PDB file with SEQRES, HELIX, SHEET and CRYST1 records, atoms N, CA, C and O in Angstrom:
SEQRES   1 A   76  MET ASP LYS LEU GLN ILE TYR GLU ILE ILE VAL LYS ASN          
SEQRES   2 A   76  LEU PRO LEU GLY PHE SER ILE VAL ASP ASP ASN GLY THR          
SEQRES   3 A   76  ILE ILE GLU ALA ASN GLU ALA ALA GLU LYS ILE TRP GLY          
SEQRES   4 A   76  TYR LYS LYS ASN GLU LEU ILE GLY LYS SER HIS GLN GLU          
SEQRES   5 A   76  ILE ILE HIS GLY ALA SER ASP ASP ARG ALA CYS PRO PHE          
SEQRES   6 A   76  LEU CYS ARG ALA ILE ASP ARG ARG GLU VAL VAL                  
HELIX    1 AA1 LYS A    3  ASN A   13  1                                  11    
HELIX    2 AA2 GLU A   32  TRP A   38  1                                   7    
HELIX    3 AA3 LYS A   42  LEU A   45  1                                   4    
HELIX    4 AA4 HIS A   50  HIS A   50  1                                   1    
HELIX    5 AA5 GLN A   51  HIS A   55  3                                   5    
HELIX    6 AA6 PRO A   64  ARG A   72  1                                   9    
SHEET    1 AA1 2 SER A  19  VAL A  21  0                                        
SHEET    2 AA1 2 ILE A  27  ALA A  30 -1                                        
CRYST1    1.000    1.000    1.000  90.00  90.00  90.00 P 1           1          
ATOM      1  N   MET A   1       0.838  -1.177   0.000  1.00  0.00           N  
ATOM      2  CA  MET A   1       0.000   0.000   0.000  1.00  0.00           C  
ATOM      3  C   MET A   1       0.889   1.248   0.000  1.00  0.00           C  
ATOM      4  O   MET A   1       1.874   1.306   0.736  1.00  0.00           O  
ATOM      5  N   ASP A   2       0.546   2.238  -0.817  1.00  0.00           N  
ATOM      6  CA  ASP A   2       1.351   3.459  -0.833  1.00  0.00           C  
ATOM      7  C   ASP A   2       0.767   4.495   0.135  1.00  0.00           C  
ATOM      8  O   ASP A   2      -0.300   4.282   0.711  1.00  0.00           O  
ATOM      9  N   LYS A   3       1.467   5.603   0.306  1.00  0.00           N  
ATOM     10  CA  LYS A   3       1.061   6.627   1.265  1.00  0.00           C  
ATOM     11  C   LYS A   3      -0.307   7.226   0.937  1.00  0.00           C  
ATOM     12  O   LYS A   3      -1.088   7.517   1.843  1.00  0.00           O  
ATOM     13  N   LEU A   4      -0.595   7.410  -0.331  1.00  0.00           N  
ATOM     14  CA  LEU A   4      -1.875   7.976  -0.727  1.00  0.00           C  
ATOM     15  C   LEU A   4      -3.031   7.051  -0.329  1.00  0.00           C  
ATOM     16  O   LEU A   4      -4.062   7.523   0.149  1.00  0.00           O  
ATOM     17  N   GLN A   5      -2.869   5.773  -0.517  1.00  0.00           N  
ATOM     18  CA  GLN A   5      -3.911   4.817  -0.133  1.00  0.00           C  
ATOM     19  C   GLN A   5      -4.114   4.815   1.377  1.00  0.00           C  
ATOM     20  O   GLN A   5      -5.248   4.767   1.854  1.00  0.00           O  
ATOM     21  N   ILE A   6      -3.022   4.867   2.127  1.00  0.00           N  
ATOM     22  CA  ILE A   6      -3.117   4.904   3.588  1.00  0.00           C  
ATOM     23  C   ILE A   6      -3.838   6.170   4.035  1.00  0.00           C  
ATOM     24  O   ILE A   6      -4.717   6.120   4.895  1.00  0.00           O  
ATOM     25  N   TYR A   7      -3.463   7.304   3.449  1.00  0.00           N  
ATOM     26  CA  TYR A   7      -4.107   8.586   3.749  1.00  0.00           C  
ATOM     27  C   TYR A   7      -5.612   8.505   3.495  1.00  0.00           C  
ATOM     28  O   TYR A   7      -6.406   8.920   4.340  1.00  0.00           O  
ATOM     29  N   GLU A   8      -6.005   7.979   2.346  1.00  0.00           N  
ATOM     30  CA  GLU A   8      -7.418   7.888   1.994  1.00  0.00           C  
ATOM     31  C   GLU A   8      -8.192   7.007   2.963  1.00  0.00           C  
ATOM     32  O   GLU A   8      -9.323   7.331   3.326  1.00  0.00           O  
ATOM     33  N   ILE A   9      -7.602   5.908   3.382  1.00  0.00           N  
ATOM     34  CA  ILE A   9      -8.254   5.011   4.349  1.00  0.00           C  
ATOM     35  C   ILE A   9      -8.443   5.718   5.684  1.00  0.00           C  
ATOM     36  O   ILE A   9      -9.516   5.642   6.284  1.00  0.00           O  
ATOM     37  N   ILE A  10      -7.412   6.400   6.146  1.00  0.00           N  
ATOM     38  CA  ILE A  10      -7.491   7.103   7.432  1.00  0.00           C  
ATOM     39  C   ILE A  10      -8.548   8.195   7.385  1.00  0.00           C  
ATOM     40  O   ILE A  10      -9.410   8.261   8.261  1.00  0.00           O  
ATOM     41  N   VAL A  11      -8.491   9.047   6.376  1.00  0.00           N  
ATOM     42  CA  VAL A  11      -9.433  10.164   6.279  1.00  0.00           C  
ATOM     43  C   VAL A  11     -10.868   9.666   6.150  1.00  0.00           C  
ATOM     44  O   VAL A  11     -11.768  10.204   6.795  1.00  0.00           O  
ATOM     45  N   LYS A  12     -11.088   8.665   5.342  1.00  0.00           N  
ATOM     46  CA  LYS A  12     -12.442   8.134   5.143  1.00  0.00           C  
ATOM     47  C   LYS A  12     -13.019   7.582   6.440  1.00  0.00           C  
ATOM     48  O   LYS A  12     -14.221   7.696   6.679  1.00  0.00           O  
ATOM     49  N   ASN A  13     -12.179   6.985   7.279  1.00  0.00           N  
ATOM     50  CA  ASN A  13     -12.659   6.314   8.475  1.00  0.00           C  
ATOM     51  C   ASN A  13     -12.544   7.130   9.755  1.00  0.00           C  
ATOM     52  O   ASN A  13     -12.843   6.623  10.836  1.00  0.00           O  
ATOM     53  N   LEU A  14     -12.118   8.374   9.652  1.00  0.00           N  
ATOM     54  CA  LEU A  14     -12.080   9.229  10.841  1.00  0.00           C  
ATOM     55  C   LEU A  14     -13.489   9.411  11.387  1.00  0.00           C  
ATOM     56  O   LEU A  14     -14.422   9.639  10.617  1.00  0.00           O  
ATOM     57  N   PRO A  15     -13.659   9.313  12.712  1.00  0.00           N  
ATOM     58  CA  PRO A  15     -14.987   9.492  13.277  1.00  0.00           C  
ATOM     59  C   PRO A  15     -15.343  10.965  13.495  1.00  0.00           C  
ATOM     60  O   PRO A  15     -16.332  11.273  14.161  1.00  0.00           O  
ATOM     61  N   LEU A  16     -14.552  11.859  12.944  1.00  0.00           N  
ATOM     62  CA  LEU A  16     -14.807  13.286  13.089  1.00  0.00           C  
ATOM     63  C   LEU A  16     -14.650  13.984  11.746  1.00  0.00           C  
ATOM     64  O   LEU A  16     -14.023  13.462  10.823  1.00  0.00           O  
ATOM     65  N   GLY A  17     -15.228  15.164  11.658  1.00  0.00           N  
ATOM     66  CA  GLY A  17     -15.161  15.913  10.411  1.00  0.00           C  
ATOM     67  C   GLY A  17     -13.744  16.347  10.102  1.00  0.00           C  
ATOM     68  O   GLY A  17     -13.024  16.823  10.980  1.00  0.00           O  
ATOM     69  N   PHE A  18     -13.353  16.182   8.868  1.00  0.00           N  
ATOM     70  CA  PHE A  18     -12.001  16.515   8.427  1.00  0.00           C  
ATOM     71  C   PHE A  18     -12.103  17.233   7.101  1.00  0.00           C  
ATOM     72  O   PHE A  18     -12.800  16.791   6.187  1.00  0.00           O  
ATOM     73  N   SER A  19     -11.395  18.351   7.006  1.00  0.00           N  
ATOM     74  CA  SER A  19     -11.349  19.054   5.729  1.00  0.00           C  
ATOM     75  C   SER A  19      -9.962  19.653   5.538  1.00  0.00           C  
ATOM     76  O   SER A  19      -9.222  19.883   6.494  1.00  0.00           O  
ATOM     77  N   ILE A  20      -9.638  19.895   4.286  1.00  0.00           N  
ATOM     78  CA  ILE A  20      -8.401  20.580   3.934  1.00  0.00           C  
ATOM     79  C   ILE A  20      -8.808  21.806   3.139  1.00  0.00           C  
ATOM     80  O   ILE A  20      -9.660  21.734   2.254  1.00  0.00           O  
ATOM     81  N   VAL A  21      -8.192  22.932   3.464  1.00  0.00           N  
ATOM     82  CA  VAL A  21      -8.456  24.164   2.731  1.00  0.00           C  
ATOM     83  C   VAL A  21      -7.162  24.653   2.094  1.00  0.00           C  
ATOM     84  O   VAL A  21      -6.068  24.371   2.584  1.00  0.00           O  
ATOM     85  N   ASP A  22      -7.302  25.385   1.002  1.00  0.00           N  
ATOM     86  CA  ASP A  22      -6.122  25.948   0.349  1.00  0.00           C  
ATOM     87  C   ASP A  22      -5.774  27.293   0.980  1.00  0.00           C  
ATOM     88  O   ASP A  22      -6.377  27.689   1.977  1.00  0.00           O  
ATOM     89  N   ASP A  23      -4.813  27.985   0.404  1.00  0.00           N  
ATOM     90  CA  ASP A  23      -4.346  29.266   0.942  1.00  0.00           C  
ATOM     91  C   ASP A  23      -5.420  30.344   0.967  1.00  0.00           C  
ATOM     92  O   ASP A  23      -5.297  31.325   1.700  1.00  0.00           O  
ATOM     93  N   ASN A  24      -6.458  30.171   0.183  1.00  0.00           N  
ATOM     94  CA  ASN A  24      -7.542  31.153   0.129  1.00  0.00           C  
ATOM     95  C   ASN A  24      -8.716  30.783   1.019  1.00  0.00           C  
ATOM     96  O   ASN A  24      -9.716  31.501   1.050  1.00  0.00           O  
ATOM     97  N   GLY A  25      -8.615  29.676   1.744  1.00  0.00           N  
ATOM     98  CA  GLY A  25      -9.705  29.240   2.602  1.00  0.00           C  
ATOM     99  C   GLY A  25     -10.782  28.465   1.863  1.00  0.00           C  
ATOM    100  O   GLY A  25     -11.894  28.306   2.368  1.00  0.00           O  
ATOM    101  N   THR A  26     -10.461  27.984   0.676  1.00  0.00           N  
ATOM    102  CA  THR A  26     -11.401  27.198  -0.119  1.00  0.00           C  
ATOM    103  C   THR A  26     -11.246  25.725   0.225  1.00  0.00           C  
ATOM    104  O   THR A  26     -10.127  25.215   0.271  1.00  0.00           O  
ATOM    105  N   ILE A  27     -12.339  25.045   0.464  1.00  0.00           N  
ATOM    106  CA  ILE A  27     -12.301  23.628   0.810  1.00  0.00           C  
ATOM    107  C   ILE A  27     -11.881  22.825  -0.424  1.00  0.00           C  
ATOM    108  O   ILE A  27     -12.479  22.938  -1.494  1.00  0.00           O  
ATOM    109  N   ILE A  28     -10.836  22.012  -0.242  1.00  0.00           N  
ATOM    110  CA  ILE A  28     -10.361  21.180  -1.346  1.00  0.00           C  
ATOM    111  C   ILE A  28     -10.498  19.686  -1.045  1.00  0.00           C  
ATOM    112  O   ILE A  28     -10.292  18.852  -1.927  1.00  0.00           O  
ATOM    113  N   GLU A  29     -10.846  19.348   0.198  1.00  0.00           N  
ATOM    114  CA  GLU A  29     -11.032  17.949   0.584  1.00  0.00           C  
ATOM    115  C   GLU A  29     -11.918  17.908   1.815  1.00  0.00           C  
ATOM    116  O   GLU A  29     -11.844  18.796   2.664  1.00  0.00           O  
ATOM    117  N   ALA A  30     -12.756  16.884   1.920  1.00  0.00           N  
ATOM    118  CA  ALA A  30     -13.602  16.681   3.097  1.00  0.00           C  
ATOM    119  C   ALA A  30     -13.970  15.207   3.181  1.00  0.00           C  
ATOM    120  O   ALA A  30     -14.050  14.515   2.167  1.00  0.00           O  
ATOM    121  N   ASN A  31     -14.191  14.740   4.397  1.00  0.00           N  
ATOM    122  CA  ASN A  31     -14.562  13.334   4.556  1.00  0.00           C  
ATOM    123  C   ASN A  31     -16.063  13.186   4.816  1.00  0.00           C  
ATOM    124  O   ASN A  31     -16.789  14.177   4.892  1.00  0.00           O  
ATOM    125  N   GLU A  32     -16.516  11.948   4.951  1.00  0.00           N  
ATOM    126  CA  GLU A  32     -17.940  11.666   5.140  1.00  0.00           C  
ATOM    127  C   GLU A  32     -18.466  12.247   6.445  1.00  0.00           C  
ATOM    128  O   GLU A  32     -19.605  12.712   6.497  1.00  0.00           O  
ATOM    129  N   ALA A  33     -17.659  12.228   7.497  1.00  0.00           N  
ATOM    130  CA  ALA A  33     -18.098  12.801   8.768  1.00  0.00           C  
ATOM    131  C   ALA A  33     -18.341  14.305   8.615  1.00  0.00           C  
ATOM    132  O   ALA A  33     -19.282  14.838   9.202  1.00  0.00           O  
ATOM    133  N   ALA A  34     -17.513  14.986   7.843  1.00  0.00           N  
ATOM    134  CA  ALA A  34     -17.722  16.418   7.585  1.00  0.00           C  
ATOM    135  C   ALA A  34     -19.031  16.638   6.849  1.00  0.00           C  
ATOM    136  O   ALA A  34     -19.744  17.603   7.124  1.00  0.00           O  
ATOM    137  N   GLU A  35     -19.351  15.757   5.920  1.00  0.00           N  
ATOM    138  CA  GLU A  35     -20.623  15.857   5.199  1.00  0.00           C  
ATOM    139  C   GLU A  35     -21.796  15.821   6.176  1.00  0.00           C  
ATOM    140  O   GLU A  35     -22.725  16.623   6.080  1.00  0.00           O  
ATOM    141  N   LYS A  36     -21.739  14.886   7.113  1.00  0.00           N  
ATOM    142  CA  LYS A  36     -22.825  14.738   8.088  1.00  0.00           C  
ATOM    143  C   LYS A  36     -22.910  15.947   9.011  1.00  0.00           C  
ATOM    144  O   LYS A  36     -24.003  16.430   9.305  1.00  0.00           O  
ATOM    145  N   ILE A  37     -21.778  16.430   9.461  1.00  0.00           N  
ATOM    146  CA  ILE A  37     -21.754  17.572  10.385  1.00  0.00           C  
ATOM    147  C   ILE A  37     -22.288  18.835   9.720  1.00  0.00           C  
ATOM    148  O   ILE A  37     -23.112  19.545  10.296  1.00  0.00           O  
ATOM    149  N   TRP A  38     -21.817  19.113   8.507  1.00  0.00           N  
ATOM    150  CA  TRP A  38     -22.156  20.379   7.842  1.00  0.00           C  
ATOM    151  C   TRP A  38     -23.409  20.285   6.984  1.00  0.00           C  
ATOM    152  O   TRP A  38     -23.944  21.306   6.553  1.00  0.00           O  
ATOM    153  N   GLY A  39     -23.879  19.074   6.736  1.00  0.00           N  
ATOM    154  CA  GLY A  39     -25.116  18.920   5.981  1.00  0.00           C  
ATOM    155  C   GLY A  39     -24.984  19.114   4.479  1.00  0.00           C  
ATOM    156  O   GLY A  39     -25.964  19.425   3.801  1.00  0.00           O  
ATOM    157  N   TYR A  40     -23.786  18.933   3.962  1.00  0.00           N  
ATOM    158  CA  TYR A  40     -23.533  19.053   2.526  1.00  0.00           C  
ATOM    159  C   TYR A  40     -22.809  17.802   2.041  1.00  0.00           C  
ATOM    160  O   TYR A  40     -22.055  17.189   2.797  1.00  0.00           O  
ATOM    161  N   LYS A  41     -23.028  17.430   0.818  1.00  0.00           N  
ATOM    162  CA  LYS A  41     -22.265  16.356   0.191  1.00  0.00           C  
ATOM    163  C   LYS A  41     -20.878  16.885  -0.167  1.00  0.00           C  
ATOM    164  O   LYS A  41     -20.686  18.087  -0.346  1.00  0.00           O  
ATOM    165  N   LYS A  42     -19.921  15.973  -0.267  1.00  0.00           N  
ATOM    166  CA  LYS A  42     -18.539  16.353  -0.559  1.00  0.00           C  
ATOM    167  C   LYS A  42     -18.445  17.219  -1.815  1.00  0.00           C  
ATOM    168  O   LYS A  42     -17.722  18.215  -1.833  1.00  0.00           O  
ATOM    169  N   ASN A  43     -19.168  16.842  -2.852  1.00  0.00           N  
ATOM    170  CA  ASN A  43     -19.092  17.612  -4.094  1.00  0.00           C  
ATOM    171  C   ASN A  43     -19.680  19.014  -3.933  1.00  0.00           C  
ATOM    172  O   ASN A  43     -19.366  19.903  -4.724  1.00  0.00           O  
ATOM    173  N   GLU A  44     -20.525  19.226  -2.925  1.00  0.00           N  
ATOM    174  CA  GLU A  44     -21.049  20.561  -2.643  1.00  0.00           C  
ATOM    175  C   GLU A  44     -20.060  21.378  -1.808  1.00  0.00           C  
ATOM    176  O   GLU A  44     -20.048  22.606  -1.879  1.00  0.00           O  
ATOM    177  N   LEU A  45     -19.238  20.695  -1.022  1.00  0.00           N  
ATOM    178  CA  LEU A  45     -18.256  21.374  -0.176  1.00  0.00           C  
ATOM    179  C   LEU A  45     -17.029  21.825  -0.959  1.00  0.00           C  
ATOM    180  O   LEU A  45     -16.522  22.929  -0.757  1.00  0.00           O  
ATOM    181  N   ILE A  46     -16.555  20.959  -1.855  1.00  0.00           N  
ATOM    182  CA  ILE A  46     -15.346  21.258  -2.610  1.00  0.00           C  
ATOM    183  C   ILE A  46     -15.548  22.547  -3.410  1.00  0.00           C  
ATOM    184  O   ILE A  46     -16.520  22.695  -4.151  1.00  0.00           O  
ATOM    185  N   GLY A  47     -14.609  23.466  -3.240  1.00  0.00           N  
ATOM    186  CA  GLY A  47     -14.669  24.734  -3.957  1.00  0.00           C  
ATOM    187  C   GLY A  47     -15.398  25.845  -3.207  1.00  0.00           C  
ATOM    188  O   GLY A  47     -15.400  26.997  -3.640  1.00  0.00           O  
ATOM    189  N   LYS A  48     -16.018  25.491  -2.074  1.00  0.00           N  
ATOM    190  CA  LYS A  48     -16.730  26.496  -1.281  1.00  0.00           C  
ATOM    191  C   LYS A  48     -15.794  27.120  -0.245  1.00  0.00           C  
ATOM    192  O   LYS A  48     -14.763  26.546   0.108  1.00  0.00           O  
ATOM    193  N   SER A  49     -16.169  28.288   0.226  1.00  0.00           N  
ATOM    194  CA  SER A  49     -15.410  29.000   1.248  1.00  0.00           C  
ATOM    195  C   SER A  49     -15.547  28.301   2.602  1.00  0.00           C  
ATOM    196  O   SER A  49     -16.658  28.066   3.076  1.00  0.00           O  
ATOM    197  N   HIS A  50     -14.434  27.978   3.207  1.00  0.00           N  
ATOM    198  CA  HIS A  50     -14.391  27.386   4.552  1.00  0.00           C  
ATOM    199  C   HIS A  50     -15.097  28.309   5.552  1.00  0.00           C  
ATOM    200  O   HIS A  50     -15.850  27.849   6.410  1.00  0.00           O  
ATOM    201  N   GLN A  51     -14.847  29.599   5.429  1.00  0.00           N  
ATOM    202  CA  GLN A  51     -15.433  30.565   6.355  1.00  0.00           C  
ATOM    203  C   GLN A  51     -16.959  30.561   6.264  1.00  0.00           C  
ATOM    204  O   GLN A  51     -17.639  30.621   7.289  1.00  0.00           O  
ATOM    205  N   GLU A  52     -17.498  30.491   5.060  1.00  0.00           N  
ATOM    206  CA  GLU A  52     -18.949  30.512   4.907  1.00  0.00           C  
ATOM    207  C   GLU A  52     -19.592  29.216   5.385  1.00  0.00           C  
ATOM    208  O   GLU A  52     -20.625  29.249   6.053  1.00  0.00           O  
ATOM    209  N   ILE A  53     -18.993  28.075   5.053  1.00  0.00           N  
ATOM    210  CA  ILE A  53     -19.562  26.779   5.441  1.00  0.00           C  
ATOM    211  C   ILE A  53     -19.455  26.551   6.941  1.00  0.00           C  
ATOM    212  O   ILE A  53     -20.441  26.187   7.582  1.00  0.00           O  
ATOM    213  N   ILE A  54     -18.291  26.757   7.498  1.00  0.00           N  
ATOM    214  CA  ILE A  54     -18.055  26.406   8.900  1.00  0.00           C  
ATOM    215  C   ILE A  54     -18.390  27.542   9.862  1.00  0.00           C  
ATOM    216  O   ILE A  54     -18.948  27.309  10.935  1.00  0.00           O  
ATOM    217  N   HIS A  55     -18.051  28.762   9.478  1.00  0.00           N  
ATOM    218  CA  HIS A  55     -18.230  29.896  10.393  1.00  0.00           C  
ATOM    219  C   HIS A  55     -19.431  30.767  10.065  1.00  0.00           C  
ATOM    220  O   HIS A  55     -19.769  31.672  10.827  1.00  0.00           O  
ATOM    221  N   GLY A  56     -20.079  30.499   8.936  1.00  0.00           N  
ATOM    222  CA  GLY A  56     -21.248  31.280   8.560  1.00  0.00           C  
ATOM    223  C   GLY A  56     -20.941  32.737   8.270  1.00  0.00           C  
ATOM    224  O   GLY A  56     -21.797  33.606   8.437  1.00  0.00           O  
ATOM    225  N   ALA A  57     -19.714  33.003   7.834  1.00  0.00           N  
ATOM    226  CA  ALA A  57     -19.295  34.380   7.562  1.00  0.00           C  
ATOM    227  C   ALA A  57     -18.476  34.429   6.286  1.00  0.00           C  
ATOM    228  O   ALA A  57     -17.812  33.456   5.927  1.00  0.00           O  
ATOM    229  N   SER A  58     -18.523  35.539   5.616  1.00  0.00           N  
ATOM    230  CA  SER A  58     -17.692  35.691   4.422  1.00  0.00           C  
ATOM    231  C   SER A  58     -16.381  36.405   4.747  1.00  0.00           C  
ATOM    232  O   SER A  58     -15.523  36.560   3.878  1.00  0.00           O  
ATOM    233  N   ASP A  59     -16.228  36.835   5.989  1.00  0.00           N  
ATOM    234  CA  ASP A  59     -15.024  37.529   6.445  1.00  0.00           C  
ATOM    235  C   ASP A  59     -13.837  36.569   6.470  1.00  0.00           C  
ATOM    236  O   ASP A  59     -13.899  35.516   7.104  1.00  0.00           O  
ATOM    237  N   ASP A  60     -12.762  36.932   5.781  1.00  0.00           N  
ATOM    238  CA  ASP A  60     -11.565  36.092   5.739  1.00  0.00           C  
ATOM    239  C   ASP A  60     -10.937  35.897   7.107  1.00  0.00           C  
ATOM    240  O   ASP A  60     -10.164  34.958   7.298  1.00  0.00           O  
ATOM    241  N   ARG A  61     -11.251  36.760   8.060  1.00  0.00           N  
ATOM    242  CA  ARG A  61     -10.658  36.664   9.399  1.00  0.00           C  
ATOM    243  C   ARG A  61     -11.557  35.897  10.370  1.00  0.00           C  
ATOM    244  O   ARG A  61     -11.283  35.891  11.570  1.00  0.00           O  
ATOM    245  N   ALA A  62     -12.612  35.257   9.891  1.00  0.00           N  
ATOM    246  CA  ALA A  62     -13.560  34.552  10.760  1.00  0.00           C  
ATOM    247  C   ALA A  62     -12.978  33.288  11.381  1.00  0.00           C  
ATOM    248  O   ALA A  62     -13.450  32.850  12.430  1.00  0.00           O  
ATOM    249  N   CYS A  63     -11.974  32.699  10.764  1.00  0.00           N  
ATOM    250  CA  CYS A  63     -11.407  31.440  11.247  1.00  0.00           C  
ATOM    251  C   CYS A  63     -10.055  31.679  11.914  1.00  0.00           C  
ATOM    252  O   CYS A  63      -9.112  32.122  11.258  1.00  0.00           O  
ATOM    253  N   PRO A  64      -9.953  31.390  13.209  1.00  0.00           N  
ATOM    254  CA  PRO A  64      -8.678  31.621  13.893  1.00  0.00           C  
ATOM    255  C   PRO A  64      -7.537  30.761  13.347  1.00  0.00           C  
ATOM    256  O   PRO A  64      -6.389  31.205  13.326  1.00  0.00           O  
ATOM    257  N   PHE A  65      -7.832  29.554  12.911  1.00  0.00           N  
ATOM    258  CA  PHE A  65      -6.781  28.690  12.367  1.00  0.00           C  
ATOM    259  C   PHE A  65      -6.246  29.237  11.049  1.00  0.00           C  
ATOM    260  O   PHE A  65      -5.036  29.282  10.831  1.00  0.00           O  
ATOM    261  N   LEU A  66      -7.154  29.649  10.178  1.00  0.00           N  
ATOM    262  CA  LEU A  66      -6.729  30.201   8.897  1.00  0.00           C  
ATOM    263  C   LEU A  66      -5.975  31.513   9.097  1.00  0.00           C  
ATOM    264  O   LEU A  66      -4.986  31.774   8.412  1.00  0.00           O  
ATOM    265  N   CYS A  67      -6.437  32.335  10.031  1.00  0.00           N  
ATOM    266  CA  CYS A  67      -5.732  33.587  10.328  1.00  0.00           C  
ATOM    267  C   CYS A  67      -4.301  33.306  10.779  1.00  0.00           C  
ATOM    268  O   CYS A  67      -3.361  33.964  10.333  1.00  0.00           O  
ATOM    269  N   ARG A  68      -4.145  32.338  11.656  1.00  0.00           N  
ATOM    270  CA  ARG A  68      -2.802  32.003  12.131  1.00  0.00           C  
ATOM    271  C   ARG A  68      -1.928  31.516  10.980  1.00  0.00           C  
ATOM    272  O   ARG A  68      -0.766  31.908  10.869  1.00  0.00           O  
ATOM    273  N   ALA A  69      -2.482  30.670  10.135  1.00  0.00           N  
ATOM    274  CA  ALA A  69      -1.715  30.143   9.004  1.00  0.00           C  
ATOM    275  C   ALA A  69      -1.289  31.273   8.075  1.00  0.00           C  
ATOM    276  O   ALA A  69      -0.157  31.291   7.593  1.00  0.00           O  
ATOM    277  N   ILE A  70      -2.191  32.209   7.824  1.00  0.00           N  
ATOM    278  CA  ILE A  70      -1.876  33.319   6.929  1.00  0.00           C  
ATOM    279  C   ILE A  70      -0.891  34.276   7.586  1.00  0.00           C  
ATOM    280  O   ILE A  70       0.104  34.666   6.974  1.00  0.00           O  
ATOM    281  N   ASP A  71      -1.165  34.654   8.832  1.00  0.00           N  
ATOM    282  CA  ASP A  71      -0.315  35.621   9.527  1.00  0.00           C  
ATOM    283  C   ASP A  71       1.098  35.104   9.756  1.00  0.00           C  
ATOM    284  O   ASP A  71       2.070  35.841   9.591  1.00  0.00           O  
ATOM    285  N   ARG A  72       1.207  33.854  10.129  1.00  0.00           N  
ATOM    286  CA  ARG A  72       2.525  33.286  10.457  1.00  0.00           C  
ATOM    287  C   ARG A  72       3.117  32.457   9.333  1.00  0.00           C  
ATOM    288  O   ARG A  72       4.253  31.992   9.421  1.00  0.00           O  
ATOM    289  N   ARG A  73       2.328  32.273   8.263  1.00  0.00           N  
ATOM    290  CA  ARG A  73       2.772  31.443   7.135  1.00  0.00           C  
ATOM    291  C   ARG A  73       3.128  30.039   7.623  1.00  0.00           C  
ATOM    292  O   ARG A  73       4.142  29.466   7.224  1.00  0.00           O  
ATOM    293  N   GLU A  74       2.252  29.486   8.514  1.00  0.00           N  
ATOM    294  CA  GLU A  74       2.446  28.165   9.073  1.00  0.00           C  
ATOM    295  C   GLU A  74       1.314  27.242   8.649  1.00  0.00           C  
ATOM    296  O   GLU A  74       0.195  27.687   8.395  1.00  0.00           O  
ATOM    297  N   VAL A  75       1.615  25.975   8.577  1.00  0.00           N  
ATOM    298  CA  VAL A  75       0.577  24.971   8.362  1.00  0.00           C  
ATOM    299  C   VAL A  75      -0.063  24.696   9.708  1.00  0.00           C  
ATOM    300  O   VAL A  75       0.638  24.479  10.696  1.00  0.00           O  
ATOM    301  N   VAL A  76      -1.403  24.703   9.757  1.00  0.00           N  
ATOM    302  CA  VAL A  76      -2.101  24.408  11.011  1.00  0.00           C  
ATOM    303  C   VAL A  76      -3.106  23.302  10.786  1.00  0.00           C  
ATOM    304  O   VAL A  76      -3.802  22.901  11.718  1.00  0.00           O  
TER     305      VAL A  76                                                      
END                                                                             
């Protein structure tokens, strides 16, 4: 099994919502638990604003994790 397959198995089977966002706060990956929590299918989440889906705001500063990543240029 390669790393990508292991990653996919782990993410799919996480019992909690998991998403990955790009530098602009756009959702680029989400698992099934995230679908259940947020009430959207994965294909509806991909390409949407993390701030709008999770925080209910269009403000780029609505997410403390994203703010930290942008301000400090760190992965969080």
